[in-house]
N, C-alpha and C positions, 0 to 999 in steps of 0.2 A: 504493500500500500504506500502511496505517496503521503508524506506528512510535511507539506510546505511550511516554511517560516515566512511570515509577512515581510515583504520589502516594499514599503509604501513611501519612499522618499521621492516625492514628486514636486515639481515646481510649476508655478503659473505666474504670469505677469499680472500685476494689479497695482492700483493706487489706493493707499490707506489714509484715513484721517481720524484723529481722536476728537470725539465730541462729548456732549453732556450725557448724563445717565438717565435711563428709563427702566424702571423695575418691572419685571414680569415674573409670574409664578410658574411652577411646573406641577403637572399632575400625572400620576401613574399608580397602578395598584402594586401591592407587594405580595410575594409568595410566603412570607413569614411574618409573625407578629413583630412589629417594630417597637423598640423602646422609645419613649419620648426623647426627642433631640431638639436642640435649639433651632428656632425658626430662622429662615434665611430669605431675604428678598432678592430677586434677580433671576437670571436665566438658569436653566437646567444645565449642569456640567456633566459631561460624559467622559469616561475613561476606558479606553480599550487596553487590555492587558494581554500580552503575548505569554500564554501560560506554558509554552515550550521552554521559556527562560525565566519567567518571573511569577511571583505569588499574587493571587487575587487580593490577599490581605493588604497589600500596599495601598489599595484604594481607600481603605479606612484610616490611614495614618495621617491624613491631612484635614485640618480644621481651620476655620477662620480665627485669626487672632482676636478679632472683635466679636465676641458673642459665643464662639466655640462651635458654630454650626459646621456640618460636613462641607468640605469643598466640593466633593463629587456626589452627585445624586444617582447616577446610573453607572454600574460597572459592567463591562462587556467581556465575557470569556472569549478569547480569540485563540483558536476557532475549531469548531467541528467542521466536518466536510460532507459534501454530497458526492458519493461515489457511484460508479456504474455497476448495476446488477445485471449480469448476463442473463439470468433467468427471466426477469421481468422486462428486460431491455429498457430500464428506467432507473432514475436515481434512487439511492438508498442512503440513509444516514449513517455516518461513520465517525467514531471518536478515536483520535490517536491516543497513545498511552498517557500523554500529559493531560489532555482534556479529560480522559476517563478517570484519571487520578483525582482531578478537581471534583468531578461529579460524585465519585465514590466516597470522597471525604467532604461531602457537603456540610456536615456538622461542624467542621473546623475551617473550611475554606469559603463557604457561602453564607451560612447562617450568621456568623459574626458581623458580616456586612449588612445583612438584612435587619439584624437587631439594632443596628445604628440608624436604620431608615434608608439605607442605600439599596436600590433595586439591582438585581443581578440578572443579566440577559445573556443568552448563548448566541454567539455569532456563528453562521453557517456559510461555508466558503467552498468554491469549486476545488477539484483535486486532480486536474489534468486528465481526467478519464473520459471526457465527452459528455458527462451528465451535468446538467445545470438546472436552474429554476425555470429556464425559458424553453426547454425542449421536452417536457413531458408529452408523451404521445397521445394521451387521453385524459379526460377529466378524472377517470378512476385512478390512474397512476398518480396524478397530482394530488388527489385526495388521500391516497395511501401514504404518500410522503408527508402530507400535512398532519396525518394522524401520528406518524413517527415523531414529528416535532412536538405536537401537543402532549403526547404520552411522555416524552422526555421532560417537558416542563413540569408535568404533574409528578412524575416519579422522583425528580430531584428537587422539587420545590423551588423552581426558578420563576422569574418574573416576566419572561418573554423570550422572543426570538428576534434576531437581527439577520437580515438578508444581505449578503455581499456577493454579487454575481461577478466574481473574478476567477481566473484560472480554471474555468470549466473546460476549456479547449474543445468547444463544440465540434463534433465530427469525429473525434477519436473513438475507437472501438465500434466504428460503423454507426455512431449516433447521428441523429438529424441536427440540422441547424435550428436556431430559435424559431418558434412559431408564435402567433398572435394570442393564442388562448391559454398557454401553459401557466404563466405567472398569475394571470387573473383567476384561473381555477384554483391554484395553490393558495394564494392569499385569501380568497373567499372562503375556502374550506378551513384554513387555519383560524381565521377570525371567528368563524361560526363555532369552532371547537374550543376556543379560549377567549371568550368575549371580554373578560376582565383583565387580560394580560397585555404586555407591550409587544407591538410588532413595529420594528424599525427598518429603515431602508438606507443602506450605504449606497449612495446615488451614483452607481456606476454599472456598466455592462448592459447586455441586451434586455434584461428584465426591467431596468429602470425606465426604458422607453416603450415598454409594452404593458401599460397599466389599464388599458381599456379593451374590452372585447364583447361582442354580442349585446351591446347596450349596457354593459356593466363596467363601471369605472371604480377601481379598488383604491384610488388615492385616499379617500376618507377613512379607509380601514387601517391606515398606518397611524401610529402615535407620533413618530418622529421620522425625519429624513435629514441626512447631512451630506455636506460637501466631502468628496473623497481625496481632495488634493491638498496635502499639508503645506502650510505656509501661505495659503491663498484664501481669497474670498470668492465664493461662487454659490449663488442661490440655487438650491436643488429645484429641478424642473418638475415639481409635483404640486398639485392643487391642495395644499395644506395652509392653514393660517400661519403667520409669522411665528406665533408662539410655539410651533412644533418644528421649526426649521433651524438648521445650523449652517449658515453660509460660511462661517469661519471653521477652519480645521488646523490644528497644530500638532506637531510631533514633539512631545516633551523631551527636551535635551537636543532636539534636532532643528527646531524652529527657534530663531533668535528671540530673546526676551522682548526686544523692541517690537518685533513683528507680532508676537503673541499679544502684547499689550494693545497695539493698534487694532488688531482684529477684535479683541474684546471690547474696546471702546466703540468700535463701529457696530458690533452686535447690539450693544445697549442703545446707542444713539439712533439706530435705524429700527429699533423695536423688535428684534428677533429674540426668541425665547430659549435657544439652545446653543451651547458652546462645546464643540467636539475636540477631545484630545486623544492622542494615540501613544502607545508604548510607554506607559508608566512602569518604571522599573523599581528595584529595591534601594536605589541610592536616595540620599536626601535631596529632593528636587524642589525644596521650598522656595528657592530663588526663582526658578522657572515658573512654578505655580503661582507665586505671589505676583509675577508680572501680569498675569491675567486676572487674578482675583481682586487686585486693587481696582481694576476697571469695572469688573462685573459686580462686585459686592462692597467696594470701598474699604477693603481690609487686606492686610497681608495674610499669607497662609502659614500655619504652624505645622511642622512635621514632628510626629511622635513615634519613635521606633517601636 
């Protein structure tokens, strides 16, 4: 099996400006009873964690110096895979050993975050085998995969699923190219099976441009969508309110602090409700994190090992 490690160091040209603050709240349901945590005004902060290399618990180590609220609201386990099943000739859910270890140890790797009020979502990514979210050959095969996803959320007490249509390599193993119906069927079935959970879209790949079919538009079934290009500003092309969109995307430790701050200032000044970060590791990144929390929440970030 392939077990790719994310390489998302991308660049994009943009002009940035720092402006005044506008506070927006965030909403989502949780898969575990959350202990009371200090309230925070401002955009939802999201942290992807490469669990091949780093611990999910790092997400819970950052709080705001002013008030003590969590810096991050959503933690994303990166990543499960969609693999090719030769028997069904369709995608099937696969966990590499590092992802499986996080799930099997949910009591120590996931519940501590949820008990702090942080939602934990599982990202699902292509695996170079020809199967992706955009080429299920029928509504039934799409629904079968959706059930695998929702069953996983239930089994491990997760808060939702994140779709990332990269590295599918459509056409491998004799698979078909993307079709118009596949992702619509998949998202519709997943939303029906887990109405109170998060479904998010990493806005890239064929699926991101195939959100409507047969009179059904699944845009409104997503809780969030975000820009996939780190260090840049790009509004996701999906019909969601600003409160659910992250045009800003930063790689912690890879995007300069000045750029992260400018993107955060623009997020607030233009009224967007989400701020995406990627690759939170085990080092003390409080300087990098403070660069954007000062703009998002008016506070430095504190790291507690």
